[in-house]
N, C-alpha and C positions, 0 to 999 in steps of 0.2 A: 477450401477445406476448413475443417474445424479441428482444433487441438485442445485437449484438456490436460493440464498438469505440467506444461513445459516450464512453469514457474510455480513454486509452492512454498508454504511455511507450515510448521507444525507447532502445536502448543507444547509447553515444557513437560506436561504429563503424558503427552502422546494421544490425548483423547480427541483433539480437533485438528483438522487439516484444511488449510485454505489453498485453493487451486485456481490458477488463471485459466480462463476459457478464451481461446483466440478464434475468431471467425473472420476470415478475410473480408475486408471492406466494411467492417462494423466495429464499433468501440468494443474493446476487450471487457470482460467481466471477471469478477472473482466470486467464487462460491466457497462457502465454509461448510464443512461436514463434521458431524459427530461420528467418529470412527471407532468409538468404544462399543457400539452396537452393531449387530449384523442383521441385515445389510446396513451400511452407513446411511445416515439421514442428513439431508441438507438442512442447515439452520438458517431460517429466514430467506429473504429474497437474494438474488444475485446482486452484486455491488459493482458500480462502475464510476469512474471519474470522467467519462465522456471522450476517451481517446484510445488509440492503440498504445501498446507498450506497458500494460499493467504488470506491476510486480506487487508482492504482498508481504506483509509482516504481521505475525500474530503476537499478542501479548502472551505472557507465561500461562495465564489461565484460559486463554482462547476466547475471552469475552470482548477483546478490543482488536481491531484489525486496521492496518494502514493499507490503503489501495493507492498505488503510485502509477501515474501516467506520465512517463518522462517525455512523451511526444506531444503532450497537450500544448495548445497554442502554437507558437512558432518554435516548437521543440524546447520551450522554456521549462515545461514540466509542472506537475501539480500532484499533491498528495492529499487524499481525503481520509479522515480517521472516523471510524464507526464503532459504536458500542452495541453489544447484544443485550436485549432486555428480556430474553427468555422466549420471545416469539419472532422478533425481527430486529434489524439493524437500524440505529439512529446515527446520523452524521453529527459528530461533536467537534469537527474541525476541518478546515480547508486551508491548505498551505500552498502557496504558489511562488514561483521564482520570478524575479523582475528582469532577468537577463535572458534574451532569446538564445536558443541553441545550447543552453547549459545542461539540458537533460536532467533537471532536478527531479529526484525520485528514482534514479537508476537503481539504487539499492537503499534499503531502510531496515531498521531494527529497533525494537523496544528493549528497555532495561527490564529487570525482573518485576518491577511494580506496574509497568505499562504506562507510567506517567512521564517517561523520558523517551524521546524518539530521535534517533540519528538518521539523517537523510543525506545522500550523496548527490552531487552534481558534477560528474566527471568531465564535462566539456566546458566548465566555467572558465572564462577568460578574465585575467586580472593584470593590470599595469602593463598592458602590451604583450603579456605572455599568454599564448593560446593554449587552451586545454590544461591549465594548471590544476584544475579541479577544486572542489570545495565540499566540505562536510559541515552541515549545520546541525546543531543540537537544539531541540525544542523541549520545554518542560510544560506539563499540563497542570494548571492550578485549580481544576474543577470547572472552569469556565472557558479559559482561553489557552491556546498553545503559544508560549513566548520563547 
């Protein structure tokens, strides 16, 4: 089966909506729509980080989106960040976890500027404690997410 919208994010002004599309046996995709017009219009191509489990976070202005695939790799997780240029999306970052089974990207969110991104890894293990969890904060300097 196919599901659209079981995970979503909306821009601060309510004009853009990012929706996950789940198709059994295929990598999930995220589609971003301009919902300020009727009917809504898809902005650019569908986005994917190549695995199931995509979640999404939109920046306040809706021009930046984080696409998370927490089941990427050995469930270590991956988050790709894209900017919209008025016609399509360009990848500006790719963040991965180094720990298997951590589910990095389970949840994510931008600050108001879109230059700070928080990403959770709820299954992260540390110092012999299973599933203690982890939240990482990344800042974008215009070139790199640190």
